[in-house]
N, C-alpha and C positions, 0 to 999 in steps of 0.2 A: 147227781144222785150219790150220798155217800155210800159208805162199807156198810155201814148200818142198814140201808136200804136196799142193797145188792140181797138177791137169792144165796142162798148159805150155799149150794152146790158150784156156784160162778167159779169156773177158774180163771188164772190170769193167764193173759196171753203175750206173747213176744218174748225177750230173752230178760235175765235175772239184771237189775238195776245195782248199779257199781255202789248207789250211797243213796242209802233211804231219808226219806224227812221224818224228824222226829218233831215234834211240837211240845213247846212247854204248854203248861196249860194258858197262861198269860197269851201266848200267842194262838191255841186256838178260837180262846174268849173273843181275841181281835179281830180274826178272820171270818170268827162265824157271826159277829156283830154285824160287820162289811159286807157279808151274802143276803143279811137280812137286811140291810139298810135300803131306805126307798131312795135317797139322795145320793149317794156314792157313786161316782161316775161308772158305767157298765162295764170298761176295759178292766178296771180295778177287780169287781166285783167277778168277772171271768180269772184274771188271776188267782183270786184269793180261792175261787173254787176249785179250781187247777190243783194249789197247793193242798187244801183240805182231801180231796179227793187221794192225791197222792200219798197222803200221809197217809191213808186209811188203806194203803194198798193195792188203788185201783193201775190197770194200768195204764201206761200212757193212749195207747191207742182205743181204749174204752174212755175215757175221757175227752180226746181228742173228739169220738164220736159223739158222746153227749151234748159236749158244749160249741158244736158245731166248729171247730177247730183245726188248723193242721196238727201230726204228730207232732212234728219242728217245734211249732209256737210250744207243743206244752213242757216240749224237752226244754226250750229257751227258760219259762217262765220255772221249771223247776230247778234248772240250774243258778239259776238270778236268785231265787231264795234262798239256795244251800250257799250261795257266797255271800253274801250281800244281808241276808235274813228279811223280816219285813219292808225297809225302807225301799230293798234293788224292786220291791213289787210296784213301787208309786212310777216308776221308770225314769227314763233321762231326759234333760231338754232337749229342744228339737233342734236344729241348725234352722239359720234365719236370721234378720235384723234383729237387733239389740232390742230390747225393751227402751222407750222412750221416757217413762215416769219409774222412777223405781218403787219399792214398798210401800212407803212411808206417804209418797204422793197417793198411792191409788189408796191406801188406809183412810188417808185425810177426807179425800174424796167419796168414800164409801160412806163415814160416818156424819156428813155435812147432808 
């Protein structure tokens, strides 16, 4: 639920944020397209919703309750967006065994 869908009299809970998220028109459009996408990974859609709702002025507690995640999770993705922008929402590489095929090999397999 975005700020436009919230009741007019709903108050923000919790303490005041140090940094507010301000989205450019391009960032807002990109995030909204991701949220509407049926093929985007669910985790990325959740992160996009967190950023959009946060930019709309909703509290971390309200966002966490609506999306079914923890408040620290909301704080993590807000801070990641503030420090890295849209790129930060895609996540980082996971630890583990290195890939045995490079990008070119995977691309050639997919095209054949």
